[in-house]
C-alpha positions as CSV (number, residue, x, y, z in Angstrom):
1,M,-54.5,5.4,31.7
2,P,-55.0,6.4,35.6
3,G,-54.0,4.3,38.2
4,R,-51.8,2.1,36.1
5,L,-48.2,4.0,36.4
6,Q,-45.7,1.9,37.3
7,A,-42.5,3.2,39.4
8,V,-39.8,2.3,37.4
9,A,-35.7,1.3,38.5
10,D,-34.3,4.0,36.3
11,D,-30.6,4.6,38.6
12,F,-28.0,1.2,39.3
13,L,-28.0,1.3,43.3
14,V,-24.9,-0.2,45.5
15,A,-26.5,-0.7,48.3
16,R,-25.4,-2.9,51.9
17,N,-27.2,-6.0,52.8
18,P,-29.6,-6.2,56.0
19,D,-29.4,-9.7,56.9
20,P,-26.4,-9.9,59.7
21,D,-25.9,-14.1,58.5
22,S,-25.9,-13.6,54.7
23,S,-22.5,-14.5,53.2
24,L,-23.4,-11.2,50.7
25,P,-22.3,-8.0,52.4
26,Y,-23.4,-5.9,49.1
27,L,-27.4,-5.5,47.4
28,I,-27.3,-3.8,43.8
29,R,-31.1,-3.5,42.0
30,V,-30.0,-3.2,37.7
31,P,-33.1,-1.4,36.3
32,L,-34.3,-4.0,33.8
33,G,-38.4,-3.8,34.4
34,A,-40.5,-2.0,36.7
35,E,-39.4,-4.2,39.8
36,G,-35.2,-3.5,38.4
37,I,-34.0,-6.7,39.9
38,V,-31.7,-7.0,43.8
39,L,-29.2,-9.1,44.0
40,K,-27.2,-10.3,46.9
41,A,-23.1,-9.8,46.1
42,R,-19.0,-10.2,47.5
43,E,-18.8,-7.0,45.8
44,T,-20.1,-3.3,44.4
45,W,-18.1,-3.8,41.6
46,P,-16.7,-6.6,40.2
47,G,-13.2,-6.3,40.1
48,A,-9.8,-8.3,39.0
49,T,-12.4,-11.7,38.6
50,K,-16.5,-12.1,37.8
51,V,-19.2,-12.0,41.3
52,Y,-21.0,-14.2,41.7
53,C,-24.2,-12.9,42.8
54,H,-27.9,-14.7,44.7
55,R,-31.4,-13.0,44.3
56,A,-32.6,-11.1,46.4
57,E,-36.4,-11.2,47.2
58,G,-36.6,-7.2,47.2
59,W,-35.4,-3.9,48.2
60,P,-36.0,-3.0,51.5
61,A,-37.1,0.4,52.2
62,D,-34.4,1.4,54.5
63,A,-31.2,0.7,52.4
64,E,-28.9,1.9,53.1
65,V,-27.9,2.7,49.7
66,L,-23.5,2.8,49.2
67,E,-24.0,4.0,45.5
68,R,-26.1,5.2,43.5
69,H,-24.7,5.6,39.6
70,E,-27.1,7.4,36.3
71,V,-27.6,4.8,33.5
72,R,-26.7,4.8,30.0
73,T,-28.4,2.3,28.7
74,C,-29.4,-1.4,30.6
75,T,-30.8,-4.0,27.6
76,R,-31.0,-8.4,28.1
77,R,-29.7,-10.3,25.2
78,G,-30.4,-13.5,26.0
79,P,-29.3,-15.4,29.4
80,A,-27.5,-11.9,29.4
81,I,-27.8,-8.0,30.6
82,D,-25.0,-5.5,29.4
83,L,-25.5,-1.9,31.7
84,V,-23.5,1.0,31.2
85,L,-23.1,3.7,33.7
86,T,-23.1,7.9,32.8
87,R,-19.4,7.2,35.1
88,A,-16.3,8.2,32.8
89,R,-14.3,4.4,34.0
90,R,-15.9,1.3,35.7
91,N,-19.0,2.2,33.1
92,R,-19.8,-1.8,31.1
93,S,-20.5,-4.7,32.7
94,Q,-22.3,-7.8,32.1
95,L,-24.6,-10.1,34.6
96,V,-24.9,-13.3,33.4
97,L,-28.3,-15.2,34.5
98,T,-27.3,-19.2,33.7
99,R,-28.7,-22.9,35.7
100,A,-26.1,-24.8,38.1
101,R,-27.3,-27.8,39.3
102,G,-31.9,-26.7,39.0
103,R,-30.9,-23.5,40.5
104,E,-30.1,-19.9,39.5
105,V,-25.8,-18.5,39.3
106,V,-26.0,-14.9,39.1
107,F,-22.1,-13.4,37.2
108,W,-21.9,-10.5,37.6
109,Q,-18.1,-9.2,34.8
110,T,-16.9,-6.7,33.3
111,P,-15.2,-6.8,29.7
112,S,-11.5,-6.9,31.0
113,T,-12.9,-9.9,34.1
114,S,-13.9,-11.8,30.9
115,K,-10.6,-11.1,29.0
116,Q,-8.8,-12.2,31.6
117,A,-10.9,-15.8,31.9
118,R,-10.0,-16.0,29.0
119,P,-6.7,-14.5,28.2
120,G,-6.5,-15.6,23.8
121,V,-9.6,-15.5,22.6
122,A,-11.0,-13.4,20.5
123,L,-14.0,-12.2,20.5
124,P,-15.5,-10.6,17.3
125,T,-16.6,-7.4,17.1
126,A,-18.6,-6.9,14.1
127,R,-20.5,-9.3,11.6
128,A,-19.1,-9.3,8.0
129,A,-22.6,-7.3,6.1
130,G,-23.2,-7.5,3.2
131,Q,-19.6,-9.4,2.1
132,V,-19.7,-11.9,-0.4
133,L,-16.6,-15.2,-0.6
134,E,-16.8,-16.3,-4.3
135,I,-15.2,-20.0,-4.4
136,V,-14.3,-20.8,-8.1
137,V,-13.9,-24.6,-8.1
138,D,-11.9,-25.7,-11.8
139,T,-12.9,-29.0,-12.5
140,A,-11.2,-30.2,-15.6
141,E,-8.2,-30.4,-12.4
142,K,-6.4,-33.4,-11.9
143,Y,-4.2,-33.4,-9.1
144,P,-5.2,-30.8,-5.7
145,G,-2.2,-28.6,-4.8
146,P,-0.9,-25.7,-7.3
147,S,-1.2,-25.3,-10.2
148,A,1.2,-26.8,-12.9
149,T,2.0,-23.1,-14.1
150,S,3.1,-22.9,-10.7
151,R,5.5,-25.9,-10.2
152,R,7.7,-24.1,-13.3
């Protein structure tokens, strides 16, 4: 339809926050949806810890862009947005949108920062699709435990 085309925010952008009073000095634009999601952030990329972000009003027309990266994928899965950039290093991250004390809270993390937060937790990487677990029960057994043949 003519006249109904919308510009798609296709690159991941990092800019300097024009608001001098803000404690979050950077703006990031995540290419999700027609306009993208604009957030204020403390850092340009999550390093050693998760980065707290806050929604911004919109992308300023005169934004001083510090970084521009081509996006391989940007998908939403429930409260999380998975972002994969085309650069070689530091290319995977996730934004988690949640609510705390009645307001929206956004945390930006990488796989390494998630591991540091929960070091003993192993996340499943794949499901056992098509595998069936068969359970065999001996209804004639009188006592639970090792079988009579293994006690000999």
